C-alpha positions as CSV (number, residue, x, y, z in Angstrom):
1,M,14.5,-10.1,-10.5
2,S,13.5,-8.8,-7.0
3,P,10.7,-10.6,-5.1
4,Q,8.4,-7.5,-5.6
5,K,8.8,-7.6,-9.4
6,K,8.4,-11.4,-9.4
7,A,5.2,-11.0,-7.4
8,T,3.7,-8.5,-10.0
9,V,4.6,-10.9,-12.8
10,V,2.8,-13.8,-11.0
11,S,-0.3,-11.7,-10.2
12,T,-0.5,-10.4,-13.8
13,S,-0.3,-14.0,-15.2
14,V,-3.0,-15.2,-12.9
15,A,-5.2,-12.2,-13.6
16,I,-4.9,-12.8,-17.4
17,L,-5.9,-16.4,-17.0
18,L,-8.9,-15.5,-14.8
19,V,-10.0,-12.8,-17.3
20,L,-10.1,-15.3,-20.1
21,V,-12.1,-17.9,-18.1
22,K,-14.6,-15.5,-16.6
23,L,-15.1,-13.3,-19.6
24,V,-16.0,-16.2,-21.9
25,I,-18.4,-17.7,-19.3
26,G,-19.8,-14.3,-18.3
27,I,-20.7,-13.3,-21.8
28,A,-22.0,-16.8,-22.7
29,S,-24.2,-17.1,-19.6
30,G,-25.4,-13.6,-19.2
31,S,-24.5,-13.6,-15.5
32,V,-23.9,-10.0,-14.3
33,A,-22.0,-11.4,-11.3
34,V,-19.6,-13.4,-13.5
35,L,-19.2,-10.7,-16.0
36,A,-18.5,-8.2,-13.3
37,S,-15.9,-10.5,-11.9
38,A,-14.3,-10.8,-15.3
39,I,-14.2,-7.0,-15.7
40,D,-12.6,-6.8,-12.2
41,S,-10.0,-9.4,-13.2
42,L,-9.3,-7.4,-16.4
43,L,-8.6,-4.3,-14.3
44,D,-6.5,-6.5,-12.0
45,T,-4.3,-7.3,-15.0
46,A,-3.8,-3.7,-15.9
47,V,-3.1,-2.7,-12.3
48,S,-0.6,-5.6,-11.8
49,M,1.3,-4.6,-15.0
50,F,1.4,-1.0,-13.8
51,N,2.7,-2.1,-10.5
52,F,5.5,-3.9,-12.1
53,F,6.8,-0.7,-13.7
54,A,6.1,1.3,-10.6
55,I,8.2,-1.1,-8.5
56,K,10.9,-1.1,-11.2
57,K,11.1,2.7,-11.0
58,A,10.9,2.8,-7.2
59,E,13.9,0.5,-7.0
60,E,16.1,2.9,-9.0
61,E,18.9,4.5,-7.0
62,P,18.8,8.2,-6.1
63,D,20.3,10.4,-8.8
64,E,21.2,14.1,-9.3
65,N,17.5,14.9,-10.0
66,Y,15.9,12.7,-7.4
67,H,18.1,12.8,-4.3
68,Y,15.7,10.7,-2.2
69,G,14.9,8.2,-5.0
70,K,11.6,7.5,-6.6
71,G,10.0,5.4,-3.9
72,K,6.9,7.5,-3.8
73,I,5.8,6.2,-7.1
74,Q,4.6,3.2,-5.2
75,A,2.2,5.4,-3.3
76,I,1.0,6.9,-6.6
77,A,0.5,3.4,-7.8
78,A,-1.5,2.5,-4.7
79,V,-3.8,5.5,-5.2
80,I,-4.3,4.6,-8.8
81,E,-5.0,1.0,-7.9
82,G,-7.6,2.1,-5.3
83,T,-9.2,4.4,-7.9
84,V,-9.3,1.6,-10.4
85,I,-10.9,-0.7,-7.8
86,T,-13.5,1.9,-7.1
87,T,-14.3,2.3,-10.8
88,S,-14.6,-1.5,-11.0
89,G,-17.1,-1.5,-8.1
90,L,-19.2,1.3,-9.7
91,F,-19.3,-0.6,-13.0
92,I,-20.4,-3.8,-11.3
93,M,-23.2,-1.9,-9.4
94,Y,-24.3,-0.4,-12.7
95,E,-24.5,-3.8,-14.4
96,G,-26.5,-5.2,-11.4
97,L,-29.0,-2.3,-11.6
98,K,-29.3,-2.8,-15.3
99,K,-30.1,-6.5,-14.9
100,L,-32.7,-5.8,-12.2
101,V,-34.5,-3.4,-14.6
102,N,-34.2,-5.5,-17.7
103,G,-34.6,-8.9,-16.1
104,K,-32.1,-10.7,-18.3
105,E,-32.0,-14.5,-17.7
106,T,-28.9,-16.2,-16.5
107,T,-27.9,-19.4,-18.4
108,L,-25.0,-21.9,-18.4
109,L,-25.1,-22.0,-14.6
110,T,-23.0,-25.2,-14.2
111,P,-20.1,-24.0,-16.3
112,S,-20.3,-20.6,-14.5
113,I,-20.1,-22.4,-11.1
114,F,-17.1,-24.4,-12.1
115,A,-15.4,-21.3,-13.5
116,M,-15.9,-19.4,-10.2
117,L,-14.6,-22.4,-8.2
118,F,-11.5,-22.4,-10.3
119,S,-11.2,-18.6,-9.9
120,I,-11.5,-18.9,-6.1
121,V,-8.8,-21.6,-5.8
122,A,-6.4,-19.6,-8.0
123,T,-7.0,-16.4,-6.2
124,F,-6.6,-18.0,-2.8
125,F,-3.1,-19.2,-3.6
126,L,-2.2,-15.9,-5.2
127,V,-3.3,-14.0,-2.1
128,R,-1.2,-16.2,0.1
129,Y,1.8,-15.7,-2.1
130,L,1.4,-11.9,-2.3
131,L,0.9,-11.6,1.5
132,K,4.1,-13.5,2.0
133,I,6.0,-11.2,-0.2
134,A,4.4,-8.1,1.3
135,D,5.4,-9.3,4.8
136,E,8.9,-10.0,3.7
137,T,9.5,-6.7,1.9
138,G,7.0,-4.3,3.5
139,N,6.3,-3.1,-0.1
140,V,3.1,-0.9,-0.1
141,V,2.3,-1.8,-3.7
142,I,2.4,-5.5,-3.1
143,K,0.4,-5.0,0.1
144,A,-2.2,-3.1,-2.0
145,D,-2.2,-5.8,-4.6
146,A,-2.7,-8.5,-1.9
147,L,-5.6,-6.5,-0.4
148,H,-7.0,-6.1,-3.9
149,Y,-7.0,-9.9,-4.6
150,Q,-8.4,-10.5,-1.1
151,T,-11.5,-8.5,-2.1
152,D,-11.6,-10.5,-5.3
153,L,-11.6,-13.7,-3.2
154,W,-14.6,-12.6,-1.3
155,S,-16.4,-11.2,-4.4
156,N,-15.7,-14.5,-6.2
157,G,-17.2,-16.4,-3.3
158,A,-20.3,-14.1,-3.4
159,V,-20.6,-14.8,-7.2
160,L,-20.4,-18.5,-6.6
161,V,-23.1,-18.3,-3.9
162,S,-25.3,-16.2,-6.2
163,L,-25.0,-18.7,-9.0
164,V,-25.8,-21.6,-6.8
165,L,-28.9,-19.8,-5.4
166,V,-30.1,-18.9,-9.0
167,S,-29.5,-22.6,-10.0
168,F,-31.7,-23.8,-7.1
169,T,-34.4,-21.1,-7.1
170,G,-34.5,-19.9,-10.7
171,I,-34.7,-16.3,-9.5
172,D,-32.3,-14.3,-11.7
173,A,-32.7,-11.2,-9.6
174,I,-30.4,-12.9,-7.0
175,D,-27.5,-12.6,-9.5
176,A,-28.1,-8.9,-9.9
177,L,-28.5,-8.3,-6.1
178,F,-25.2,-10.1,-5.4
179,G,-23.6,-8.0,-8.1
180,L,-24.7,-4.8,-6.3
181,G,-23.4,-6.1,-3.0
182,I,-20.1,-7.1,-4.6
183,G,-19.7,-3.7,-6.2
184,A,-20.4,-1.9,-2.9
185,Y,-17.9,-4.2,-1.0
186,I,-15.2,-3.5,-3.7
187,I,-15.6,0.2,-3.4
188,Y,-15.4,0.0,0.4
189,S,-12.2,-2.1,0.2
190,A,-10.5,0.5,-2.1
191,Y,-10.7,3.2,0.6
192,E,-7.9,1.7,2.7
193,I,-5.6,1.4,-0.3
194,I,-6.2,5.0,-1.4
195,V,-5.8,6.4,2.2
196,E,-2.5,4.6,2.7
197,G,-1.1,5.9,-0.6
198,V,-2.2,9.5,0.1
199,E,-0.7,9.4,3.6
200,I,2.7,8.4,2.1
201,L,2.4,11.2,-0.5
202,L,1.6,13.7,2.3
203,D,4.7,12.5,4.3
204,K,2.7,11.1,7.2
205,A,4.9,10.1,10.2
206,L,5.9,6.5,10.8
207,D,3.7,4.4,13.0
208,R,3.5,5.7,16.5
209,T,4.8,2.5,18.0
210,L,7.9,2.7,15.7
211,I,8.4,6.3,16.7
212,E,8.3,5.5,20.3
213,Q,10.9,2.8,19.8
214,I,13.1,5.3,18.0
215,E,12.7,7.8,20.8
216,K,13.7,5.1,23.4
217,I,16.8,4.2,21.4
218,I,17.9,7.9,21.4
219,V,17.3,8.7,25.0
220,S,18.7,5.4,26.3
221,H,22.2,6.2,24.9
222,P,24.2,7.2,27.9
223,E,26.0,10.1,26.1
224,V,22.9,11.8,24.8
225,N,21.6,14.5,27.1
226,S,18.3,15.0,25.3
227,Y,16.8,15.1,21.8
228,H,14.3,17.2,19.9
229,W,13.0,17.9,16.4
230,L,12.4,14.2,15.6
231,K,10.8,14.0,12.2
232,T,9.9,10.8,10.3
233,R,8.3,9.7,7.1
234,T,8.3,6.8,4.6
235,D,8.0,6.4,0.8
236,G,6.8,2.9,1.2
237,S,10.2,1.1,0.9
238,T,12.5,3.6,2.7
239,N,12.0,5.1,6.1
240,F,13.4,8.6,6.7
241,V,14.3,9.8,10.1
242,E,15.9,13.1,11.3
243,F,16.5,14.4,14.8
244,H,18.6,16.7,16.9
245,M,20.4,15.3,19.9
246,V,22.0,17.4,22.6
247,L,25.5,16.2,23.4
248,R,28.3,17.5,25.7
249,P,29.3,20.9,24.4
250,N,33.0,20.2,24.3
251,M,32.7,16.7,22.7
252,L,34.9,15.9,19.8
253,L,33.2,15.6,16.4
254,L,34.6,12.1,16.1
255,E,32.9,11.1,19.4
256,A,29.6,12.6,18.3
257,H,29.8,10.7,15.0
258,R,30.4,7.5,16.9
259,I,27.3,8.1,19.0
260,A,25.2,8.8,15.9
261,D,26.4,5.5,14.3
262,E,25.5,3.5,17.3
263,I,22.0,5.0,17.4
264,E,21.5,4.6,13.7
265,D,22.5,0.9,13.8
266,K,19.9,0.3,16.5
267,I,17.2,2.2,14.7
268,M,17.7,0.3,11.4
269,K,17.3,-3.0,13.2
270,L,13.7,-2.0,14.1
271,D,12.7,-2.8,10.6
272,P,15.5,-4.5,8.6
273,Q,13.2,-5.1,5.6
274,K,13.1,-1.4,4.9
275,R,15.9,0.9,3.8
276,W,16.7,3.7,6.2
277,V,17.9,7.3,5.7
278,I,18.8,8.7,9.1
279,T,20.0,12.2,9.6
280,P,21.1,13.2,13.1
281,H,22.1,16.7,14.0
282,F,24.5,17.5,16.9
283,D,23.6,20.3,19.3
284,P,25.4,21.6,22.4
285,Y,22.1,22.7,23.8
286,D,18.4,22.4,23.1
287,D,17.7,24.7,20.2
288,S,14.1,23.9,19.6
289,D,13.1,27.5,19.5
290,M,15.6,28.1,16.7
291,N,14.2,25.2,14.8
292,E,10.7,26.6,15.1
293,A,11.9,30.0,14.1
294,M,13.6,28.6,11.0
295,L,10.5,26.7,10.1
296,H,8.5,30.0,10.1
297,G,11.2,32.0,8.3
298,K,12.3,34.1,11.2
299,P,15.9,35.4,11.6
300,L,18.0,33.1,13.7
301,V,21.1,35.2,14.5
302,E,19.6,37.2,17.3
303,L,17.8,34.2,18.7
304,A,21.1,32.2,18.7
305,K,22.9,35.0,20.6
306,R,20.2,35.0,23.3
307,V,20.4,31.3,23.7
308,E,24.2,31.3,23.9
309,E,24.1,34.1,26.5
């Protein structure tokens, strides 16, 4: 089992445990904050299970129908996860408003406090584990999961504070107000997850710093005269790079291939945790105009003749 899959199994198991603890206490105590946290953990369970299957699919090798693999399913999973988190936040805010209006009393404060303490400790160690796996693999789904549980850590802390304050003051509205705040924070945290997933689906270029490193590798090769048409993207686990490099016109194809191999090896070392698909193109001259013409569906034959002349 890959580290990514193992991470989703661990997060699912922890989420199920937290659901059981918080759901029982939340229903029994009438605490909106605890119940909201339980619902959030329930959604965590569903998301983590979905992530397991998303990663499993993403790790499948390219086939005759999916030539570039199915890596983008991870981005879809991230968008879904962000949407689920947003829904969770909205539900928590709804419950908070309902309690403010109805004024329901919070009971069983001591068991609720201990339940949240347990939840915080368990979530803390889970976040550390997920961040470690995310750093090692660069997997966008695990990164989203780690961010998700980080928000849970803060929201659990807020729930704990609200319960302590209610215990000392007897003001049940504090529980509802904290529930509203937690809901708003959860919605805010979902934004980054959704944006990252959408950017991958839209084939956003790699990080600017990484692109500059790639450019430096290409131009620093002594046998490359220049380069153009550098395009990059990622599917979350695989980085795709294509570029045209201008070489000596009478260079043997064997030599050109050697140069490409040398450049590709250096590029792949920039991020060894990711898989790379690098597609170089050999040009005897800078044909940027032809590339632009091709992009816009213009005929290339006449343009090529003018360039060669």
